N, CA, C and O of each residue as an XYZ file, in Angstrom:
868
protein
N      21.822     90.264     -6.735
C      20.818     90.304     -7.800
C      19.539     89.608     -7.327
O      19.588     88.499     -6.795
N      18.422     90.252     -7.521
C      17.147     89.640     -7.171
C      16.860     88.473     -8.105
O      17.129     88.538     -9.304
N      16.309     87.403     -7.537
C      15.979     86.235     -8.333
C      14.639     86.387     -9.032
O      13.903     87.345     -8.798
N      14.337     85.428     -9.891
C      13.099     85.493    -10.669
C      11.871     85.374     -9.778
O      10.838     85.972    -10.079
N      11.960     84.607     -8.675
C      10.813     84.488     -7.782
C      10.626     85.736     -6.931
O       9.507     86.034     -6.512
N      11.704     86.469     -6.670
C      11.568     87.763     -6.011
C      10.789     88.715     -6.904
O       9.984     89.515     -6.429
N      11.040     88.617     -8.201
C      10.317     89.459     -9.154
C       8.825     89.173     -9.099
O       8.014     90.098     -9.082
N       8.459     87.895     -9.070
C       7.038     87.545     -9.064
C       6.330     88.052     -7.815
O       5.124     88.299     -7.843
N       7.070     88.208     -6.715
C       6.468     88.714     -5.487
C       6.415     90.231     -5.409
O       5.829     90.787     -4.479
N       7.019     90.900     -6.373
C       7.047     92.368     -6.372
C       5.796     92.935     -7.031
O       4.976     92.196     -7.576
N       5.663     94.264     -6.974
C       4.528     94.915     -7.629
C       4.539     94.651     -9.130
O       3.490     94.426     -9.734
N       5.723     94.680     -9.726
C       5.836     94.378    -11.154
C       5.374     92.949    -11.423
O       4.660     92.685    -12.390
N       5.792     92.034    -10.553
C       5.396     90.649    -10.717
C       3.890     90.464    -10.629
O       3.308     89.698    -11.397
N       3.265     91.158     -9.706
C       1.808     91.050     -9.572
C       1.102     91.602    -10.809
O       0.076     91.075    -11.238
N       1.662     92.665    -11.373
C       1.115     93.205    -12.615
C       1.218     92.180    -13.737
O       0.283     91.993    -14.516
N       2.363     91.524    -13.805
C       2.568     90.494    -14.830
C       1.596     89.335    -14.627
O       0.952     88.891    -15.578
N       1.486     88.846    -13.403
C       0.604     87.707    -13.114
C      -0.843     88.047    -13.452
O      -1.515     87.285    -14.148
N      -1.321     89.179    -12.965
C      -2.710     89.562    -13.223
C      -2.961     89.822    -14.701
O      -4.025     89.498    -15.228
N      -1.970     90.409    -15.363
C      -2.106     90.684    -16.788
C      -2.135     89.416    -17.616
O      -2.948     89.279    -18.530
N      -1.245     88.489    -17.295
C      -1.211     87.213    -18.017
C      -2.494     86.437    -17.764
O      -3.064     85.855    -18.687
N      -2.954     86.428    -16.504
C      -4.189     85.714    -16.174
C      -5.375     86.305    -16.930
O      -6.176     85.575    -17.514
N      -5.477     87.628    -16.913
C      -6.602     88.281    -17.583
C      -6.587     88.087    -19.079
O      -7.632     87.871    -19.693
N      -5.402     88.161    -19.674
C      -5.312     88.058    -21.137
C      -5.537     86.639    -21.637
O      -5.861     86.434    -22.807
N      -5.367     85.653    -20.750
C      -5.575     84.258    -21.153
C      -6.859     83.673    -20.563
O      -7.195     82.518    -20.825
N      -7.576     84.471    -19.765
C      -8.837     84.004    -19.190
C      -8.684     82.962    -18.111
O      -9.511     82.059    -17.991
N      -7.612     83.081    -17.309
C      -7.365     82.099    -16.257
C      -7.366     82.745    -14.875
O      -7.184     83.955    -14.739
N      -7.574     81.912    -13.852
C      -7.577     82.362    -12.472
C      -6.194     82.910    -12.087
O      -5.167     82.322    -12.426
N      -6.187     84.037    -11.379
C      -4.913     84.680    -11.024
C      -4.071     83.815    -10.094
O      -2.853     83.740    -10.255
N      -4.707     83.158     -9.118
C      -3.941     82.336     -8.184
C      -3.311     81.139     -8.882
O      -2.152     80.809     -8.630
N      -4.070     80.490     -9.758
C      -3.515     79.354    -10.491
C      -2.417     79.806    -11.451
O      -1.419     79.112    -11.646
N      -2.620     80.985    -12.050
C      -1.593     81.531    -12.942
C      -0.320     81.832    -12.166
O       0.781     81.559    -12.645
N      -0.465     82.394    -10.968
C       0.705     82.684    -10.132
C       1.443     81.406     -9.775
O       2.671     81.356     -9.836
N       0.691     80.363     -9.400
C       1.321     79.082     -9.065
C       2.054     78.488    -10.245
O       3.156     77.957    -10.110
N       1.424     78.584    -11.412
C       2.056     78.054    -12.617
C       3.342     78.797    -12.934
O       4.372     78.172    -13.189
N       3.297     80.121    -12.921
C       4.477     80.904    -13.279
C       5.602     80.711    -12.271
O       6.776     80.749    -12.639
N       5.254     80.502    -10.992
C       6.269     80.270     -9.975
C       7.053     79.004    -10.272
O       8.251     78.931     -9.998
N       6.378     78.003    -10.834
C       7.072     76.774    -11.228
C       7.714     76.905    -12.606
O       8.837     76.448    -12.821
N       6.993     77.534    -13.540
C       7.404     77.504    -14.942
C       8.586     78.416    -15.260
O       9.477     78.024    -16.014
N       8.607     79.616    -14.702
C       9.672     80.548    -15.085
C      11.068     80.045    -14.714
O      11.989     80.175    -15.521
N      11.256     79.474    -13.519
C      12.583     78.898    -13.240
C      12.931     77.743    -14.176
O      14.092     77.569    -14.545
N      11.925     76.952    -14.560
C      12.189     75.855    -15.493
C      12.679     76.404    -16.829
O      13.652     75.904    -17.394
N      12.002     77.435    -17.329
C      12.414     78.041    -18.596
C      13.822     78.632    -18.489
O      14.629     78.519    -19.411
N      14.098     79.260    -17.353
C      15.419     79.862    -17.192
C      16.503     78.794    -17.082
O      17.614     78.974    -17.580
N      16.175     77.684    -16.429
C      17.153     76.596    -16.339
C      17.430     76.038    -17.730
O      18.571     75.712    -18.058
N      16.389     75.930    -18.541
C      16.578     75.456    -19.913
C      17.447     76.431    -20.698
O      18.292     76.010    -21.488
N      17.246     77.731    -20.488
C      18.083     78.732    -21.162
C      19.528     78.630    -20.680
O      20.466     78.769    -21.465
N      19.697     78.385    -19.381
C      21.043     78.253    -18.837
C      21.758     77.072    -19.491
O      22.949     77.150    -19.793
N      21.033     75.990    -19.705
C      21.609     74.843    -20.414
C      22.022     75.243    -21.830
O      23.116     74.915    -22.290
N      21.122     75.959    -22.512
C      21.433     76.382    -23.877
C      22.657     77.289    -23.905
O      23.471     77.230    -24.827
N      22.771     78.129    -22.879
C      23.875     79.090    -22.835
C      25.213     78.423    -22.557
O      26.260     79.064    -22.652
N      25.184     77.135    -22.213
C      26.433     76.412    -21.947
C      27.204     76.131    -23.234
O      28.383     75.778    -23.184
N      26.546     76.284    -24.389
C      27.229     76.135    -25.669
C      27.434     77.507    -26.282
O      26.605     78.395    -26.086
N      28.524     77.703    -27.024
C      28.768     79.009    -27.644
C      27.617     79.453    -28.541
O      27.241     80.626    -28.548
N      27.059     78.503    -29.301
C      25.958     78.858    -30.210
C      24.722     79.285    -29.428
O      24.053     80.252    -29.794
N      24.419     78.559    -28.346
C      23.257     78.888    -27.541
C      23.404     80.234    -26.865
O      22.464     81.028    -26.835
N      24.588     80.494    -26.321
C      24.842     81.770    -25.648
C      24.735     82.932    -26.630
O      24.167     83.976    -26.309
N      25.281     82.744    -27.819
C      25.210     83.802    -28.827
C      23.768     84.048    -29.263
O      23.378     85.184    -29.534
N      22.976     82.970    -29.330
C      21.575     83.124    -29.701
C      20.801     83.941    -28.682
O      20.002     84.803    -29.047
N      21.041     83.670    -27.392
C      20.361     84.420    -26.335
C      20.819     85.872    -26.342
O      20.002     86.781    -26.198
N      22.105     86.092    -26.505
C      22.614     87.467    -26.543
C      22.022     88.227    -27.716
O      21.672     89.400    -27.585
N      21.907     87.566    -28.861
C      21.306     88.227    -30.019
C      19.878     88.644    -29.755
O      19.447     89.714    -30.184
N      19.136     87.794    -29.043
C      17.733     88.087    -28.743
C      17.606     89.266    -27.787
O      16.787     90.159    -28.004
N      18.424     89.271    -26.717
C      18.267     90.333    -25.721
C      18.924     91.636    -26.160
O      18.628     92.693    -25.602
N      19.800     91.577    -27.138
C      20.353     92.813    -27.692
C      19.430     93.410    -28.743
O      19.599     94.560    -29.148
N      18.462     92.631    -29.179
C      17.532     93.098    -30.208
C      16.135     93.266    -29.672
O      15.868     94.158    -28.866
N      15.244     92.406    -30.121
C      13.822     92.525    -29.798
C      13.530     92.409    -28.312
O      12.617     93.058    -27.801
N      14.302     91.587    -27.620
C      14.008     91.301    -26.209
C      14.957     92.045    -25.275
O      15.591     91.451    -24.402
N      15.040     93.353    -25.477
C      15.963     94.169    -24.691
C      15.355     94.689    -23.390
O      16.000     95.450    -22.669
N      14.129     94.289    -23.084
C      13.479     94.739    -21.853
C      12.425     95.795    -22.067
O      11.725     96.163    -21.124
N      12.293     96.292    -23.276
C      11.326     97.368    -23.532
C       9.886     96.927    -23.294
O       9.024     97.763    -23.025
N       9.615     95.637    -23.388
C       8.253     95.147    -23.166
C       7.781     95.463    -21.752
O       6.583     95.623    -21.518
N       8.722     95.556    -20.801
C       8.362     95.832    -19.407
C       7.953     97.278    -19.190
O       7.319     97.603    -18.185
N       8.310     98.147    -20.125
C       8.014     99.572    -19.978
C       6.578     99.924    -20.343
O       6.120    101.034    -20.070
N       5.868     98.985    -20.957
C       4.498     99.279    -21.382
C       3.578     98.083    -21.158
O       2.818     97.696    -22.045
N       3.658     97.505    -19.961
C       2.802     96.361    -19.658
C       1.330     96.759    -19.649
O       0.462     95.967    -20.017
N       1.056     97.994    -19.227
C      -0.325     98.463    -19.226
C      -0.913     98.450    -20.624
O      -2.060     98.052    -20.828
N      -0.107     98.894    -21.588
C      -0.556     98.878    -22.976
C      -0.668     97.474    -23.517
O      -1.588     97.160    -24.272
N       0.283     96.618    -23.127
C       0.277     95.234    -23.590
C      -0.982     94.510    -23.138
O      -1.668     93.881    -23.943
N      -1.282     94.600    -21.852
C      -2.434     93.883    -21.315
C      -3.744     94.645    -21.518
O      -4.804     94.046    -21.697
N      -3.651     95.975    -21.486
C      -4.868     96.782    -21.628
C      -5.483     96.680    -23.009
O      -6.705     96.688    -23.160
N      -4.636     96.585    -24.004
C      -5.142     96.517    -25.377
C      -5.369     95.104    -25.867
O      -5.772     94.892    -27.011
N      -5.111     94.139    -25.003
C      -5.255     92.740    -25.415
C      -3.969     92.251    -26.064
O      -3.443     92.885    -26.979
N      -3.475     91.130    -25.590
C      -2.229     90.569    -26.120
C      -2.466     90.111    -27.553
O      -3.365     89.313    -27.817
N      -1.655     90.621    -28.478
C      -1.895     90.312    -29.889
C      -1.162     89.053    -30.340
O      -0.371     88.470    -29.599
N      -1.444     88.658    -31.566
C      -0.860     87.430    -32.105
C       0.652     87.517    -32.226
O       1.346     86.505    -32.129
N       1.163     88.724    -32.438
C       2.617     88.875    -32.565
C       3.314     88.427    -31.290
O       4.351     87.765    -31.335
N       2.726     88.800    -30.140
C       3.321     88.434    -28.855
C       3.241     86.931    -28.640
O       4.237     86.303    -28.283
N       2.061     86.346    -28.855
C       1.901     84.907    -28.610
C       2.695     84.069    -29.609
O       3.229     83.019    -29.250
N       2.776     84.520    -30.846
C       3.594     83.797    -31.832
C       5.070     83.846    -31.441
O       5.799     82.864    -31.583
N       5.488     85.000    -30.950
C       6.860     85.155    -30.480
C       7.107     84.217    -29.303
O       8.133     83.540    -29.240
N       6.145     84.184    -28.362
C       6.271     83.304    -27.208
C       6.330     81.849    -27.603
O       7.079     81.067    -27.018
N       5.538     81.487    -28.597
C       5.531     80.107    -29.089
C       6.910     79.719    -29.626
O       7.393     78.614    -29.376
N       7.532     80.627    -30.358
C       8.868     80.367    -30.906
C       9.912     80.257    -29.798
O      10.804     79.410    -29.853
N       9.789     81.120    -28.798
C      10.730     81.080    -27.672
C      10.641     79.740    -26.955
O      11.662     79.115    -26.670
N       9.417     79.299    -26.664
C       9.219     78.033    -25.962
C       9.755     76.861    -26.771
O      10.383     75.954    -26.225
N       9.503     76.884    -28.071
C       9.999     75.816    -28.928
C      11.509     75.757    -28.942
O      12.101     74.678    -28.925
N      12.134     76.934    -28.974
C      13.596     76.992    -29.011
C      14.195     76.577    -27.672
O      15.176     75.834    -27.628
N      13.607     77.056    -26.588
C      14.174     76.831    -25.256
C      13.957     75.396    -24.781
O      14.875     74.772    -24.249
N      12.746     74.873    -24.970
C      12.405     73.553    -24.431
C      12.586     72.420    -25.439
O      12.775     71.271    -25.041
N      12.532     72.721    -26.724
C      12.710     71.691    -27.743
C      11.690     70.576    -27.603
O      10.499     70.831    -27.427
N      12.166     69.329    -27.684
C      11.249     68.196    -27.634
C      10.753     67.881    -26.226
O       9.961     66.957    -26.041
N      11.213     68.642    -25.231
C      10.725     68.466    -23.863
C       9.485     69.321    -23.582
O       8.892     69.226    -22.507
N       9.107     70.138    -24.531
C       8.060     71.127    -24.265
C       6.749     70.489    -23.799
O       6.194     70.899    -22.780
N       6.254     69.501    -24.528
C       4.964     68.908    -24.180
C       5.012     68.242    -22.808
O       4.066     68.356    -22.028
N       6.099     67.555    -22.514
C       6.222     66.902    -21.216
C       6.255     67.919    -20.081
O       5.618     67.720    -19.047
N       6.996     69.009    -20.273
C       7.073     70.059    -19.257
C       5.697     70.675    -19.037
O       5.288     70.878    -17.894
N       4.986     70.973    -20.106
C       3.658     71.572    -19.975
C       2.683     70.609    -19.298
O       1.798     71.037    -18.557
N       2.845     69.326    -19.549
C       1.990     68.314    -18.925
C       2.174     68.300    -17.409
O       1.199     68.328    -16.657
N       3.426     68.257    -16.970
C       3.715     68.230    -15.537
C       3.253     69.526    -14.872
O       2.651     69.495    -13.798
N       3.532     70.658    -15.505
C       3.115     71.943    -14.956
C       1.598     72.025    -14.846
O       1.074     72.568    -13.873
N       0.898     71.496    -15.827
C      -0.553     71.508    -15.794
C      -1.102     70.676    -14.645
O      -2.029     71.101    -13.955
N      -0.533     69.496    -14.438
C      -1.010     68.622    -13.367
C      -0.764     69.232    -11.998
O      -1.582     69.068    -11.093
N       0.338     69.923    -11.836
C       0.649     70.505    -10.531
C      -0.044     71.837    -10.296
O      -0.252     72.221     -9.145
N      -0.402     72.545    -11.344
C      -1.048     73.857    -11.176
C      -2.571     73.764    -11.210
O      -3.259     74.722    -10.860
N      -3.101     72.609    -11.631
C      -4.549     72.471    -11.732
C      -5.125     73.089    -12.987
O      -6.326     73.346    -13.064
N      -4.272     73.328    -13.974
C      -4.708     73.905    -15.245
C      -4.554     72.873    -16.352
O      -3.648     72.041    -16.309
N      -5.440     72.927    -17.347
C      -5.295     72.006    -18.467
C      -4.121     72.443    -19.344
O      -3.661     73.582    -19.262
N      -3.649     71.529    -20.177
C      -2.453     71.805    -20.968
C      -2.643     72.966    -21.932
O      -1.695     73.698    -22.216
N      -3.856     73.141    -22.437
C      -4.119     74.265    -23.327
C      -3.936     75.592    -22.624
O      -3.366     76.528    -23.184
N      -4.431     75.672    -21.374
C      -4.269     76.908    -20.594
C      -2.806     77.146    -20.247
O      -2.319     78.276    -20.296
N      -2.108     76.061    -19.893
C      -0.683     76.186    -19.590
C       0.066     76.742    -20.800
O       0.872     77.663    -20.673
N      -0.210     76.173    -21.972
C       0.469     76.615    -23.192
C       0.178     78.087    -23.471
O       1.082     78.839    -23.836
N      -1.079     78.502    -23.302
C      -1.443     79.895    -23.567
C      -0.751     80.851    -22.609
O      -0.268     81.907    -23.016
N      -0.703     80.477    -21.331
C      -0.048     81.329    -20.333
C       1.441     81.456    -20.635
O       2.001     82.551    -20.574
N       2.074     80.345    -20.956
C       3.515     80.385    -21.208
C       3.854     81.173    -22.468
O       4.905     81.809    -22.541
N       2.965     81.132    -23.461
C       3.229     81.885    -24.697
C       3.196     83.388    -24.447
O       3.895     84.146    -25.119
N       2.388     83.820    -23.483
C       2.368     85.244    -23.126
C       3.536     85.581    -22.203
O       4.143     86.647    -22.313
N       3.844     84.651    -21.283
C       4.874     84.927    -20.287
C       6.287     84.876    -20.856
O       7.168     85.591    -20.377
N       6.521     84.042    -21.873
C       7.887     83.850    -22.387
C       8.526     85.141    -22.897
O       9.676     85.413    -22.550
N       7.824     85.961    -23.717
C       8.455     87.212    -24.156
C       8.715     88.174    -22.994
O       9.675     88.944    -23.026
N       7.853     88.127    -21.965
C       8.062     88.982    -20.793
C       9.298     88.524    -20.033
O      10.096     89.348    -19.587
N       9.458     87.208    -19.883
C      10.649     86.671    -19.222
C      11.913     87.068    -19.986
O      12.913     87.454    -19.380
N      11.866     86.975    -21.301
C      13.019     87.395    -22.097
C      13.308     88.877    -21.879
O      14.466     89.295    -21.851
N      12.251     89.664    -21.724
C      12.429     91.083    -21.443
C      13.101     91.327    -20.106
O      13.936     92.223    -19.978
N      12.735     90.526    -19.104
C      13.369     90.623    -17.785
C      14.862     90.320    -17.901
O      15.693     91.030    -17.336
N      15.190     89.271    -18.633
C      16.601     88.902    -18.815
C      17.337     90.002    -19.577
O      18.466     90.354    -19.235
N      16.689     90.544    -20.613
C      17.298     91.623    -21.381
C      17.566     92.847    -20.548
O      18.620     93.470    -20.680
N      16.623     93.209    -19.682
C      16.800     94.399    -18.840
C      17.904     94.165    -17.816
O      18.708     95.060    -17.556
N      17.950     92.972    -17.235
C      19.020     92.654    -16.278
C      20.388     92.694    -16.958
O      21.365     93.179    -16.387
N      20.440     92.177    -18.185
C      21.709     92.185    -18.915
C      22.185     93.609    -19.157
O      23.376     93.903    -19.051
N      21.241     94.494    -19.485
C      21.586     95.892    -19.718
C      22.072     96.558    -18.434
O      23.066     97.285    -18.444
N      21.371     96.308    -17.333
C      21.727     96.938    -16.059
C      23.079     96.451    -15.541
O      23.797     97.189    -14.867
N      23.417     95.206    -15.862
C      24.676     94.637    -15.378
C      25.788     94.692    -16.423
O      26.874     94.146    -16.226
N      25.496     95.359    -17.536
C      26.493     95.529    -18.603
C      27.021     94.197    -19.120
O      28.216     94.048    -19.378
N      26.119     93.231    -19.268
C      26.507     91.956    -19.874
C      26.487     92.165    -21.383
O      25.422     92.263    -21.992
N      27.659     92.231    -21.972
C      27.744     92.578    -23.384
C      28.278     91.461    -24.267
O      28.388     91.616    -25.483
N      28.612     90.325    -23.641
C      29.125     89.210    -24.443
C      28.464     87.915    -24.001
O      27.910     87.824    -22.905
N      28.531     86.923    -24.866
C      27.906     85.637    -24.579
C      28.553     84.941    -23.388
O      27.950     84.046    -22.795
N      29.762     85.338    -23.035
C      30.456     84.699    -21.910
C      29.762     84.951    -20.577
O      29.860     84.137    -19.658
N      29.063     86.076    -20.472
C      28.459     86.429    -19.191
C      27.000     86.036    -19.048
O      26.423     86.204    -17.973
N      26.394     85.521    -20.098
C      24.962     85.262    -20.046
C      24.622     84.094    -19.125
O      23.585     84.108    -18.462
N      25.494     83.081    -19.081
C      25.259     81.950    -18.187
C      25.263     82.366    -16.727
O      24.430     81.915    -15.942
N      26.217     83.239    -16.362
C      26.283     83.737    -14.991
C      25.049     84.564    -14.652
O      24.531     84.488    -13.538
N      24.587     85.346    -15.604
C      23.393     86.163    -15.388
C      22.182     85.270    -15.111
O      21.428     85.513    -14.169
N      22.004     84.246    -15.931
C      20.875     83.337    -15.746
C      20.986     82.592    -14.427
O      19.992     82.405    -13.726
N      22.201     82.165    -14.091
C      22.408     81.484    -12.819
C      22.070     82.381    -11.639
O      21.501     81.921    -10.649
N      22.415     83.657    -11.740
C      22.093     84.604    -10.686
C      20.605     84.798    -10.516
O      20.108     84.869     -9.391
N      19.891     84.882    -11.620
C      18.439     85.041    -11.560
C      17.756     83.788    -11.004
O      16.678     83.866    -10.415
N      18.393     82.645    -11.199
C      17.851     81.394    -10.657
C      18.189     81.219     -9.178
O      17.618     80.361     -8.504
N      19.103     82.021     -8.684
C      19.490     81.894     -7.293
C      20.858     81.301     -7.099
O      21.377     81.277     -5.983
N      21.465     80.809     -8.203
C      22.811     80.278     -8.129
C      22.894     78.964     -7.387
O      21.873     78.391     -7.006
N      24.086     78.493     -7.186
C      24.318     77.253     -6.447
C      24.512     77.564     -4.979
O      24.521     78.729     -4.581
N      24.667     76.541     -4.181
C      24.860     76.734     -2.748
C      26.199     77.392     -2.478
O      27.077     77.431     -3.339
N      26.339     77.910     -1.262
C      27.586     78.587     -0.908
C      28.772     77.640     -0.952
O      29.920     78.067     -1.078
N      28.482     76.339     -0.845
C      29.564     75.360     -0.904
C      29.925     74.997     -2.338
O      30.851     74.223     -2.581
N      29.183     75.567     -3.283
C      29.480     75.312     -4.676
C      28.829     74.059     -5.207
O      29.100     73.654     -6.338
N      27.975     73.435     -4.414
C      27.308     72.213     -4.847
C      26.028     72.501     -5.600
O      25.698     73.651     -5.892
N      25.313     71.428     -5.909
C      24.045     71.558     -6.612
C      22.933     71.676     -5.592
O      22.818     70.821     -4.714
N      22.121     72.697     -5.678
C      21.059     72.923     -4.714
C      19.851     72.040     -5.009
O      19.731     71.464     -6.090
N      18.954     71.947     -4.016
C      17.746     71.158     -4.163
C      16.895     71.691     -5.308
O      16.321     70.923     -6.080
N      16.821     73.020     -5.409
C      16.005     73.593     -6.472
C      16.595     73.329     -7.853
O      15.858     73.138     -8.821
N      17.919     73.319     -7.944
C      18.537     73.009     -9.226
C      18.214     71.578     -9.635
O      17.990     71.297    -10.813
N      18.190     70.672     -8.651
C      17.838     69.286     -8.932
C      16.404     69.189     -9.434
O      16.115     68.433    -10.362
N      15.514     69.949     -8.823
C      14.120     69.976     -9.273
C      14.030     70.383    -10.742
O      13.326     69.751    -11.530
N      14.739     71.427    -11.093
C      14.657     71.928    -12.462
C      15.235     70.920    -13.447
O      14.705     70.736    -14.542
N      16.321     70.273    -13.050
C      16.894     69.246    -13.917
C      15.907     68.103    -14.125
O      15.750     67.607    -15.241
N      15.244     67.687    -13.052
C      14.280     66.591    -13.151
C      13.123     66.975    -14.074
O      12.673     66.173    -14.893
N      12.657     68.203    -13.930
C      11.541     68.650    -14.769
C      11.927     68.592    -16.243
O      11.155     68.110    -17.073
N      13.093     69.070    -16.561
C      13.532     69.121    -17.953
C      13.892     67.748    -18.504
O      13.833     67.529    -19.714
N      14.259     66.836    -17.635
C      14.651     65.507    -18.096
C      13.512     64.494    -18.016
O      13.707     63.315    -18.311
N      12.319     64.952    -17.617
C      11.205     64.010    -17.460
C      10.828     63.409    -18.807
O      10.973     64.037    -19.856
N      10.340     62.175    -18.747
C       9.939     61.499    -19.980
C       8.429     61.531    -20.179
O       7.900     60.902    -21.095
N       7.734     62.277    -19.302
C       6.293     62.441    -19.479
C       5.469     61.303    -18.930
O       4.270     61.232    -19.198
N       6.091     60.380    -18.145
C       5.324     59.244    -17.662
C       4.604     59.531    -16.350
O       3.914     58.664    -15.814
N       4.764     60.735    -15.838
C       4.049     61.131    -14.633
C       4.806     60.859    -13.351
O       4.484     61.451    -12.321
N       5.811     59.978    -13.374
C       6.509     59.613    -12.146
C       7.290     60.774    -11.561
O       7.540     60.818    -10.357
N       7.673     61.704    -12.404
C       8.431     62.865    -11.916
C       7.665     63.635    -10.858
O       8.266     64.214     -9.953
N       6.340     63.647    -10.963
C       5.532     64.433    -10.033
C       5.757     63.943     -8.612
O       5.999     64.748     -7.713
N       5.679     62.628     -8.395
C       5.895     62.081     -7.062
C       7.342     62.255     -6.624
O       7.604     62.610     -5.474
N       8.270     62.010     -7.518
C       9.686     62.123     -7.178
C      10.043     63.532     -6.739
O      10.669     63.737     -5.700
N       9.633     64.497     -7.549
C       9.979     65.891     -7.264
C       9.242     66.393     -6.040
O       9.815     67.114     -5.222
N       7.970     66.020     -5.902
C       7.193     66.463     -4.749
C       7.850     65.995     -3.456
O       8.006     66.773     -2.514
N       8.239     64.706     -3.414
C       8.875     64.183     -2.216
C      10.191     64.876     -1.918
O      10.490     65.186     -0.765
N      10.974     65.116     -2.957
C      12.275     65.737     -2.782
C      12.142     67.164     -2.257
O      12.813     67.549     -1.300
N      11.272     67.938     -2.890
C      11.146     69.349     -2.514
C      10.471     69.502     -1.171
O      10.860     70.360     -0.378
N       9.456     68.680     -0.897
C       8.798     68.754      0.402
C       9.777     68.386      1.515
O       9.736     68.971      2.597
N      10.645     67.431      1.254
C      11.642     67.056      2.248
C      12.547     68.219      2.587
O      12.905     68.420      3.748
N      12.916     68.986      1.577
C      13.759     70.150      1.801
C      12.979     71.240      2.526
O      13.526     71.933      3.384
N      11.684     71.394      2.181
C      10.875     72.448      2.778
C      10.681     72.216      4.273
O      10.614     73.177      5.040
N      10.589     70.953      4.701
C      10.385     70.669      6.117
C      11.597     71.037      6.950
O      11.508     71.140      8.174
N      12.728     71.234      6.294
C      13.931     71.653      7.007
C      13.980     73.169      7.166
O      14.951     73.723      7.682
N      12.916     73.827      6.713
C      12.862     75.273      6.862
C      13.573     76.030      5.777
O      13.938     77.190      5.965
N      13.778     75.394      4.640
C      14.481     76.073      3.555
C      13.637     77.193      2.993
O      12.408     77.114      2.978
N      14.297     78.229      2.534
C      13.591     79.314      1.882
C      13.838     79.263      0.394
O      14.227     78.229     -0.149
N      13.611     80.389     -0.265
C      13.916     80.486     -1.683
C      13.069     79.576     -2.532
O      11.937     79.241     -2.184
N      13.641     79.180     -3.656
C      12.902     78.395     -4.645
C      12.462     77.052     -4.094
O      11.327     76.633     -4.323
N      13.353     76.359     -3.361
C      12.999     75.059     -2.827
C      11.794     75.126     -1.916
O      10.863     74.332     -2.052
N      11.804     76.080     -0.975
C      10.689     76.211     -0.052
C       9.414     76.609     -0.741
O       8.342     76.105     -0.408
N       9.513     77.507     -1.699
C       8.323     77.966     -2.410
C       7.696     76.833     -3.205
O       6.479     76.649     -3.186
N       8.525     76.082     -3.900
C       8.002     74.958     -4.659
C       7.463     73.884     -3.740
O       6.482     73.219     -4.070
N       8.099     73.703     -2.576
C       7.592     72.743     -1.616
C       6.179     73.105     -1.184
O       5.321     72.229     -1.073
N       5.926     74.392     -0.939
C       4.599     74.826     -0.577
C       3.588     74.562     -1.675
O       2.457     74.152     -1.411
N       4.000     74.797     -2.892
C       3.079     74.579     -4.020
C       2.754     73.104     -4.180
O       1.594     72.736     -4.364
N       3.771     72.261     -4.112
C       3.520     70.830     -4.245
C       2.693     70.305     -3.076
O       1.845     69.428     -3.242
N       2.955     70.856     -1.892
C       2.225     70.385     -0.726
C       0.769     70.758     -0.759
O      -0.048     70.145     -0.072
N       0.426     71.772     -1.559
C      -0.950     72.242     -1.626
C      -1.800     71.431     -2.567
O      -2.988     71.719     -2.713
N      -1.241     70.429     -3.213
C      -1.994     69.645     -4.200
C      -2.324     68.284     -3.638
O      -2.955     67.472     -4.315
């Protein structure tokens, strides 16, 4: 299964990045950097939610209904006609549900690392969240995930999963740190050092990509 960062590097991903940037009035490169960090964080938060029966059922209900992937079939119409309030309001609800009381802290850290102010970060994520849910919905349909029991595995696959040894990967640690941050700013140095250390070993995937982003700041 292709991971979420593979998606961002594809033609579809470039359409999403450029569309989100244009609809929110932000630079495409900064938007790409933000989404590269933010989408795995959101998915990790969903994976946490899916660890409970109620959370898993909630995600399944969403992707079996409104977020079944159909949004991906008309991105030209979505971005060409201007993203409407229904989409951003939906995104706002998704972010509130997924991140809970960690939302402001996560947006703060993402803003500092992407070079965008918190208002721009919030606007980008509100547009991107329904699209991300659509990606998950389409993957669930293609893989015939029909029960809440399989949603955690699906999310883990899109995140890249754990190491072949079954341990916790460097990128998983990054996502945990981001979600557990208390907003005091120290996470930025901690995570940057950790991910850059992994990147110097020639790691690929999420760890290496995030290492490059952190190293560029």
